[in-house]
C-alpha positions as CSV (number, residue, x, y, z in Angstrom):
1,M,37.8,10.8,-12.7
2,I,39.7,8.2,-14.6
3,K,37.4,5.4,-13.3
4,Q,34.3,7.4,-14.4
5,F,35.9,8.0,-17.8
6,I,36.6,4.2,-18.2
7,A,33.1,3.4,-17.1
8,N,31.7,5.9,-19.7
9,S,33.8,4.4,-22.4
10,G,32.6,0.9,-21.5
11,I,29.0,2.1,-21.7
12,L,29.6,3.7,-25.1
13,I,31.1,0.5,-26.5
14,A,28.4,-1.7,-25.0
15,G,25.7,0.7,-26.1
16,F,26.8,0.9,-29.7
17,Y,27.2,-2.9,-29.9
18,L,23.7,-3.5,-28.5
19,I,22.2,-0.9,-30.9
20,S,24.0,-2.6,-33.8
21,K,22.5,-5.9,-32.9
22,F,19.0,-4.3,-32.9
23,F,19.2,-3.4,-36.6
24,P,19.4,-6.0,-39.3
25,S,21.6,-3.8,-41.5
26,T,23.9,-0.9,-40.9
27,I,22.4,2.6,-40.8
28,H,23.5,5.1,-43.5
29,K,22.1,8.1,-45.2
30,Q,20.3,6.0,-47.8
31,S,18.4,4.0,-45.1
32,S,14.7,4.8,-44.7
33,V,13.8,7.8,-42.6
34,Y,12.1,5.5,-40.2
35,M,15.2,3.4,-39.6
36,R,17.3,6.6,-39.2
37,L,14.9,8.0,-36.7
38,L,14.8,4.7,-34.8
39,A,18.6,4.6,-34.7
40,G,18.7,8.2,-33.4
41,A,16.2,7.4,-30.7
42,C,18.3,4.5,-29.5
43,C,21.4,6.7,-29.3
44,G,19.3,9.3,-27.5
45,L,18.5,6.6,-24.9
46,L,22.2,5.8,-24.6
47,S,22.8,9.5,-23.9
48,I,20.4,9.3,-21.0
49,V,22.2,6.3,-19.6
50,L,25.5,8.3,-19.8
51,M,23.8,11.1,-17.7
52,F,23.7,8.7,-14.8
53,F,27.5,8.2,-14.9
54,S,28.7,11.8,-14.7
55,I,32.4,12.6,-14.5
56,P,33.5,14.8,-11.6
57,L,35.8,17.6,-12.8
58,G,36.6,19.1,-9.4
59,H,35.2,22.0,-7.4
60,G,31.7,20.4,-7.4
61,V,31.5,20.6,-11.2
62,I,30.3,17.4,-13.0
63,A,29.9,16.6,-16.7
64,D,29.0,13.7,-18.9
65,L,29.4,12.4,-22.4
66,R,25.8,12.5,-23.4
67,H,26.6,14.3,-26.7
68,V,28.9,11.6,-28.0
69,P,26.3,9.1,-29.2
70,L,24.5,12.0,-30.9
71,V,27.7,13.0,-32.7
72,V,28.4,9.5,-33.9
73,I,24.8,8.7,-35.1
74,S,24.6,12.1,-36.9
75,Y,27.6,11.1,-39.0
76,Y,25.8,7.9,-40.2
77,G,22.1,8.9,-40.2
78,G,22.2,12.6,-40.9
79,M,19.6,15.0,-39.8
80,P,16.8,12.6,-38.9
81,S,19.0,10.6,-36.6
82,A,20.5,13.7,-35.1
83,L,17.1,15.3,-34.3
84,A,15.7,12.1,-32.8
85,A,18.8,11.7,-30.6
86,G,18.9,15.4,-29.6
87,I,15.2,15.5,-28.6
88,I,15.3,12.4,-26.5
89,M,18.6,13.4,-25.0
90,G,17.2,16.8,-24.1
91,A,14.0,15.3,-22.7
92,G,16.0,12.9,-20.6
93,R,17.5,15.9,-18.7
94,F,14.1,16.5,-17.0
95,L,14.6,13.2,-15.1
96,F,17.2,15.0,-13.0
97,G,15.0,17.8,-11.7
98,N,15.9,21.6,-11.8
99,M,13.3,22.7,-14.4
100,S,15.0,25.8,-15.6
101,A,18.3,24.0,-16.2
102,S,16.5,21.2,-17.9
103,I,14.8,23.6,-20.3
104,V,18.1,25.2,-21.2
105,S,19.7,21.8,-21.6
106,F,16.8,20.7,-23.9
107,F,17.3,23.6,-26.3
108,I,21.0,23.1,-26.3
109,S,20.5,19.5,-27.1
110,V,18.3,20.4,-30.0
111,A,20.8,23.0,-31.2
112,I,23.6,20.4,-31.0
113,A,21.5,18.0,-33.1
114,I,20.7,20.6,-35.8
115,G,24.3,21.6,-36.0
116,C,25.6,18.1,-36.2
117,G,22.9,17.2,-38.8
118,F,24.1,20.1,-41.0
119,I,27.8,19.2,-40.5
120,S,27.0,15.6,-41.5
121,R,25.3,16.8,-44.6
122,W,27.9,19.2,-45.9
123,M,31.2,17.7,-44.6
124,K,31.7,14.5,-46.5
125,R,35.0,13.4,-44.9
126,H,36.4,10.5,-42.9
127,I,34.4,9.7,-39.8
128,I,37.3,10.8,-37.4
129,T,37.5,14.2,-39.1
130,T,33.8,14.8,-39.3
131,T,33.0,13.7,-35.8
132,F,35.9,15.9,-34.5
133,W,34.2,19.0,-35.9
134,M,30.8,17.8,-34.7
135,N,32.3,17.4,-31.2
136,T,34.0,20.8,-31.4
137,Y,30.6,22.4,-32.2
138,S,28.8,20.4,-29.5
139,M,31.5,21.3,-26.9
140,A,31.2,25.0,-27.8
141,L,27.5,25.0,-26.9
142,I,28.1,22.9,-23.8
143,L,30.9,25.0,-22.5
144,F,28.8,28.1,-23.1
145,A,26.2,26.6,-20.8
146,L,28.9,25.8,-18.3
147,F,30.2,29.4,-18.5
148,V,26.7,30.7,-17.6
149,N,26.5,28.3,-14.7
150,I,30.1,28.6,-13.3
151,P,30.7,32.2,-12.2
152,D,34.2,31.6,-11.0
153,H,36.6,32.2,-13.9
154,D,39.4,30.0,-12.5
155,I,37.0,27.0,-12.0
156,Y,35.6,27.5,-15.5
157,T,39.0,27.6,-17.1
158,Q,40.0,24.4,-15.2
159,T,36.8,22.8,-16.3
160,L,37.4,23.8,-19.9
161,F,40.9,22.3,-20.0
162,T,39.8,19.1,-18.4
163,F,36.5,18.4,-20.1
164,W,37.5,19.3,-23.6
165,P,40.3,16.7,-23.9
166,I,38.0,14.0,-22.3
167,S,35.3,14.8,-24.9
168,I,37.8,14.6,-27.8
169,I,39.2,11.3,-26.6
170,A,35.7,9.8,-25.9
171,T,34.5,10.9,-29.4
172,Y,37.6,9.4,-31.1
173,V,37.2,6.1,-29.2
174,A,33.4,5.9,-29.9
175,S,33.9,6.7,-33.6
176,N,36.5,4.0,-34.1
177,I,34.6,1.4,-32.1
178,C,31.4,2.2,-34.1
179,K,33.4,2.0,-37.4
180,D,34.9,-1.4,-36.4
181,I,31.4,-2.7,-35.4
182,R,29.9,-1.6,-38.7
183,Q,32.8,-3.1,-40.7
184,S,32.5,-6.4,-38.9
185,K,28.7,-6.5,-39.4
186,E,29.0,-5.6,-43.1
187,M,31.7,-8.3,-43.6
188,L,29.5,-10.9,-41.9
189,Q,26.6,-9.9,-44.1
190,H,28.8,-10.2,-47.2
191,Y,30.0,-13.6,-46.1
192,K,26.4,-14.8,-45.6
193,A,25.5,-13.5,-49.0
194,W,28.5,-15.2,-50.7
195,A,27.6,-18.5,-49.0
196,T,24.1,-18.5,-50.5
197,T,24.3,-16.3,-53.6
198,D,25.8,-16.7,-57.0
199,F,28.3,-13.8,-57.4
200,L,27.5,-13.2,-61.1
201,T,23.7,-13.4,-61.3
202,G,22.6,-12.5,-57.8
203,L,20.5,-15.6,-57.7
204,Y,20.8,-18.3,-55.0
205,N,23.7,-20.7,-55.6
206,V,23.6,-24.5,-56.0
207,R,24.4,-25.0,-52.3
208,Q,21.3,-23.0,-51.3
209,F,19.3,-24.8,-54.0
210,H,19.7,-28.2,-52.2
211,T,19.0,-26.6,-48.8
212,L,15.8,-24.9,-50.0
213,L,14.7,-27.8,-52.1
214,R,14.9,-30.1,-49.1
215,E,13.1,-27.6,-46.8
216,N,10.3,-26.9,-49.3
217,I,9.7,-30.6,-50.0
218,T,9.3,-31.1,-46.2
219,K,6.9,-28.2,-46.1
220,A,4.9,-29.4,-49.1
221,N,4.7,-32.9,-47.5
222,E,3.5,-31.5,-44.2
223,Q,0.9,-29.2,-45.8
224,Q,0.0,-31.8,-48.5
225,S,0.5,-29.3,-51.2
226,C,2.5,-29.2,-54.5
227,L,6.0,-28.1,-55.3
228,A,7.2,-27.5,-58.8
229,L,10.8,-27.6,-59.9
230,I,11.4,-25.7,-63.1
231,L,14.9,-26.5,-64.5
232,F,16.2,-24.7,-67.6
233,D,19.3,-23.7,-69.4
234,I,20.4,-21.5,-72.3
235,D,20.2,-23.1,-75.7
236,R,23.6,-23.3,-77.6
237,F,25.3,-21.2,-75.0
238,K,28.7,-22.5,-76.2
239,C,28.1,-20.6,-79.5
240,I,27.7,-17.4,-77.5
241,N,31.0,-18.0,-75.7
242,D,32.7,-18.8,-79.0
243,S,31.3,-15.6,-80.6
244,Y,31.7,-13.1,-77.8
245,G,34.2,-14.8,-75.4
246,H,33.5,-15.7,-71.8
247,D,33.2,-12.1,-70.8
248,G,30.3,-11.7,-73.3
249,G,28.8,-14.9,-71.9
250,D,29.0,-13.5,-68.4
251,V,27.2,-10.3,-69.5
252,I,24.3,-12.4,-70.8
253,L,24.3,-14.5,-67.6
254,R,24.3,-11.4,-65.4
255,H,21.4,-9.8,-67.3
256,L,19.5,-13.0,-67.5
257,G,19.7,-13.2,-63.7
258,E,18.1,-9.7,-63.5
259,V,15.3,-10.9,-65.8
260,I,14.7,-14.0,-63.8
261,R,14.6,-12.0,-60.5
262,S,12.0,-9.7,-62.0
263,L,9.7,-12.6,-63.0
264,V,9.8,-14.9,-60.0
265,P,7.0,-14.2,-57.5
266,K,7.7,-13.6,-53.8
267,N,6.8,-17.2,-52.8
268,G,9.3,-18.6,-55.4
269,F,13.1,-19.1,-55.3
270,A,15.4,-18.7,-58.3
271,F,18.9,-20.4,-58.5
272,R,21.9,-20.6,-60.8
273,N,22.8,-24.2,-60.6
274,G,26.0,-23.8,-62.5
275,G,27.2,-22.7,-65.9
276,E,24.2,-21.8,-68.0
277,E,21.8,-23.9,-66.0
278,F,19.1,-22.3,-63.8
279,S,16.2,-23.5,-61.7
280,I,13.1,-22.1,-60.0
281,L,11.1,-23.6,-57.1
282,L,7.4,-22.7,-56.9
283,P,4.8,-23.9,-54.4
284,T,2.3,-24.7,-57.2
285,C,1.0,-27.6,-59.2
286,E,1.5,-28.7,-62.8
287,R,-0.8,-26.4,-64.7
288,E,0.3,-23.2,-62.9
289,A,3.9,-24.3,-63.2
290,M,3.5,-24.8,-67.0
291,T,1.9,-21.4,-67.4
292,F,4.6,-19.7,-65.4
293,A,7.4,-21.5,-67.2
294,E,6.0,-20.6,-70.6
295,H,5.9,-17.0,-69.5
296,I,9.5,-17.1,-68.6
297,R,10.5,-18.8,-71.8
298,T,8.7,-16.3,-74.1
299,T,9.9,-13.3,-72.0
300,I,13.5,-14.4,-72.4
301,E,13.0,-15.2,-76.1
302,Q,11.7,-11.6,-76.7
303,H,14.3,-9.9,-74.5
304,S,17.2,-8.1,-76.1
305,F,20.7,-8.6,-74.5
306,F,23.4,-6.2,-75.3
307,V,26.9,-7.6,-75.7
308,Q,29.9,-5.7,-77.1
309,Q,27.5,-3.1,-78.5
310,Q,25.5,-5.8,-80.3
311,T,22.0,-7.0,-79.7
312,V,21.8,-10.7,-78.9
313,H,18.7,-12.9,-78.5
314,I,18.7,-16.2,-76.7
315,T,16.3,-19.0,-76.0
316,I,15.9,-21.5,-73.2
317,S,14.7,-25.1,-72.8
318,I,12.7,-26.0,-69.7
319,G,12.0,-29.2,-67.9
320,I,9.4,-29.3,-65.1
321,S,8.7,-31.9,-62.4
322,V,6.1,-31.7,-59.7
323,F,6.1,-33.1,-56.1
324,P,4.3,-35.3,-55.2
325,M,2.8,-36.3,-58.5
326,L,5.5,-38.6,-59.7
327,A,8.4,-37.6,-57.4
328,T,8.5,-38.6,-53.8
329,N,11.8,-37.1,-52.7
330,E,14.4,-34.5,-53.5
331,S,16.5,-36.7,-55.7
332,E,13.6,-37.9,-57.8
333,L,12.2,-34.4,-58.3
334,F,15.6,-33.2,-59.6
335,K,16.2,-36.2,-61.8
336,Q,12.7,-36.0,-63.3
337,A,13.2,-32.3,-64.1
338,D,16.5,-33.0,-65.7
339,I,15.0,-35.7,-67.8
340,A,12.2,-33.4,-68.9
341,L,14.8,-30.7,-69.8
342,Y,16.7,-33.3,-71.9
343,E,13.4,-34.1,-73.7
344,A,12.8,-30.4,-74.4
345,K,16.2,-30.3,-76.1
346,Q,15.5,-33.5,-78.0
347,Q,12.3,-32.0,-79.3
348,G,14.1,-29.0,-80.8
349,R,14.9,-26.7,-77.9
350,N,13.1,-23.4,-77.0
351,R,10.2,-25.3,-75.4
352,T,8.7,-26.4,-72.1
353,V,8.3,-30.1,-71.2
354,V,6.6,-31.5,-68.1
355,Y,8.1,-34.9,-66.9
356,K,6.1,-38.0,-67.8
357,K,6.8,-41.6,-66.9
358,E,7.5,-42.6,-70.5
359,Y,10.5,-40.2,-70.7
360,L,12.3,-42.4,-68.2
361,H,12.2,-45.4,-70.5
362,E,13.1,-43.3,-73.5
363,T,16.3,-42.1,-71.9
């Protein structure tokens, strides 16, 4: 019995790990219904696998831990996940013959799923506590079925006192393993985001800027298409920091990041290059880049930022360079955009300037 329990524990651990690798993000009650149903279906298949590794409890009585994956996924995915797991788990019982027993098992599986779904909805506690009560509810139904099928009172009592602790331990182990897997996955996702995203604005950071700039220049070169670099910063941002402090400046930067994200199309990339300097990459040529940059400039000029219960308006200066019009590589494209940005400031700020050859001689 111990060997079978260890084998079942290994299957649970491996099963939850493989299921977690199948989904790009962790499943929770705010996930789409489709994703929760899919996660429940995967756990239902794991339940079927567990049926093939039954645990002998003595006197010819065997049991398995098929309900454990359903209990765990019900905690995270709620009713949709519970129902998907319960229906597949119940349908899987028909693979083992005995039609009447399979029908009873199917309805018990659905009843377990519905009960666990409701417990998940109404009991908002730690996973160990919630899954304990889900397991208790599940075992009550399972042991009722065993009571009907085991006429000998002594054998049933022995089964009760053997199977119940095994189920509690297995649920506890599975809940903790699943919690650890989720925490590790969430931490990895956070680290990936921190490596590529600016923490304040939510835009890509300067490291990702150089990576994507290089990749998009290569792509534009291969496809013989244009790539526009729009470089801009906030006019007289030092005055804002002097007036409202760095916390007030951060508020404006954060809200500006939201405005930029709302304006950049799906095929574009927005970055915070540092301080009050931002950039956008667009797979487009000069005229379209100029139109888009002007749209950004006027939108930001008209936008109201709220700092310390005051309304603040800002303007930006923009420099544009286009590959491969005058720039032939990453370094030249950035240098030309920076020169155009400098020219925009020299002309009085709050304007858009496209790089021209004569600007190089002027600077």
